[in-house]
Structure formats: C-alpha cells, structure tokens
N, C-alpha and C positions, 0 to 999 in steps of 0.2 A: 706353115705360115697364114695367117690368117688377114685380107684386105680389109683394112678399115672401111667403111664406108662412113661417108661424109653425113652430119645429118643435114637433112631436105631443109630446103630454105621454104622461109612462109614470106608473108607479106606482112607489113605491121605499120600502126601510126605510131610513133612516140613522139613526148610531148617534152621542148626542148623550153630551157629559159634562155633569153639569150642576153648579153651585156649589154649596157647603157653605150652610147655614143663612142665615149672616147675609149674604156675598156674594149670595146668591140674592136676599135679600128688598130688599136697595140696587138691584139691577138691575132687579129686576119693578117696583121704584117708580120710577126712573129711565124702563122702557120704556114705566108706565102715564101717566106726565106727559110725555112726549110723545108717544105714542100719541093723549092729548088735545088737545094742544095744534096737532098736526098733521094731525090726524083719521086717522092710523096704525091699524093693527091689531098689535092684545100679543099679547105670545107670552110662552112661559117661555124663562127665559135659559139659553144653551147654549153648546159649543163642538162643531162638527161635527166629528165625530174618522172617519168612514167611512160613505159612501154604495154604498149593496148593491140594486142594481137585477135583478141575476139570480139570487140565490139561492134554494134550494129550501127552508132550513133555517129553520124557527119560529125567529123573533128570539128567544122565551122559552128555546128549548135554545141557541143563541149566545151569550145573556149567559151560561148556567148554566156554560159552559166558561171562561170568564175568571177569569183568578187576578191581581187588580191590586189595591193598596192606593190611597190616595185620590192624585189627580196635584196637585202645588204647583208652579203655573207664575208666571212675573214678568211684574208690567206693563210696556209698553213704551210706552204712551201710547194718544192717543185718535185712529182716524185714520176717514176716508169715503173715499167713491167713487161714481161714478154707479150703480155696480149694484145695482139693487132691495133685494137682500139684505145689503148691507153700505153701506148710505146713511149710518149712522154707526155705530161699532163701540169696542169696547177690542182692542187688539194685545196678544197675549202672546210671548212670547221660546219659542219652540219646545224642547222639552229632552228627554234621552232617555227618561222615564216615559212620556211622551207616544207619542214613537215606538214601544215598545213594546209599546202599549196597541191603539194600530193595528193591529199586526203580528200580535197574538192577535185580535183585530175578523178580521181580515182573514182568517185558518187559521179561527176558527170558521164563515166563513160559505163556505168554500173558493174566496175569490177572490184574487188578487193584493192585495200590498198597496200604497198610494199614500200618502207621506207628505204630512201636513198642511202647507201652503205657508205658510199665512198662519193661523196660529192665533187667533182669536178670539170674543167673544161682542158679537152686534150689541145694540144698544140700540134703533134704528128702523129700521122698514122702508116707506118712501115716496122717491117722486121729489121732491126739492127743489132748491133751485137750488144750484150750490156755494157760493158767497159764504154763506150761510145755513149749509150745510155746515159749513164753516169756521168761522165764527162759535160754532157750538153745540160743536164738535171743541174750539174753544181756552177756553171757559167750564166744562168739566167737568171737576171736580178730584175724583179717588178717594181715599176716607181709608186707604189700602192700597197696599202695592206688590206685595203675593203675592195669589193667588185659590188657595183647595184646593177641588178640584171631586174630589166625595165619591159621584157613583152614575151609572151608564150609563142610560140611557133608550133605547129603542126605538122610534122614531116613523115613523108610515105617514103617507105624503105622497103628493101627485106633482109631477113635474118637468118642467121646470124651474119654479119659484115666482116668478112675474111679477106678481103682486097678489095684496089683504087677503084674497079668497077663496079662493087658492091657501093663506094662511099658515091661515089661518081652519077649513081641512080638513086640516088636520095632528091624526092621534088618536097619542097613544101606545098600544104595545101591549104591552111590557115594560120592565121596571126592575130594575136591581140595583143594591145598596149594596157600595161598593167598601170600605165599614168595617169588614167582618165579618170 
C-alpha cells in the first residue's frame, strides 16, 4: 500500500469580491449560524475572483490599478459539494462584468486570466454527509435574486485550504471599494 502524500501548501494572494452591506450582513449571519451548528469556521462572505500564487506585485498596487463598478450578479440557487470550500454555497450566473474584472486583476498581477467557472459565495466549510448538505440546500431561501458586490479584497492565505486552521489563517492585506 502506498501512502498518499498531501500536496505541499503554498502562499498565495486571493482576490475576492465582497457583497454590499445588506447582503454581506445576511450572508455573515448564515455563516455564523451554520458555523455554530456544525462547529465550523466562520469567515467573511466572498466570491473568489482570482488566485495569485506567483505575482511579485503588492496587492495594494494591484487593487489601485483596477477600474470597475460594483458587480451585480443573479442568484442561480443553493449548491453543495464534497469539496471542503464548497460544502454549501450560493451559486451565481457568470456575467460580463465579472469576466472583465477577472481580466483586469490578472493583467494587474501580470498573470494569465482564468474565468471563474462556478461563481459562488460559500456559506459553510465543513465535511458533512451529503444528505445533510442536500437538506440544508433545500431549506435556505434568500430574500433576493441579485447580489451587488461593491468591493474587492486581497487576502493572504495558504493553499490548498483543507481545514479550519487554514481558514482561520486568512489575512486581508488590501481592499478597494468599487463604488468610488
């Protein structure tokens, strides 16, 4: 039998879109309640735009170069998966504004752009049984069909994110309002 060696962890800067105040407060409360119920980490609600593991650019300088308005996205539903960072999440329809923002962040970090395949805001990071995930996904009802994301945040983290300690080690290093 061969022992599986987990992949090495690496430092990275992740760029997030943060929801506007009302939506952020609701998502934060859901994350807090689920975190308490399942003994899971709490975290700021966000939609990951870009992962930068190689750039020499300072995150504040990267954000200074971004010229974008707030991004409005339509909710597609609540999803779940076996992946730790997608235990339970709100799924969004991709759109041009998001794609353009991704291209700008990539250009600012001097990296190649990759489109966001499944834009989402996670609500829970915890390994739980699929039937429980399915039940949770079917019970969550959001009071809105669209979410406005009005700021871009750079987070220092270690990848891959596999457990509570990895989540709790996240550190915001720069932020830019898109409402300016």
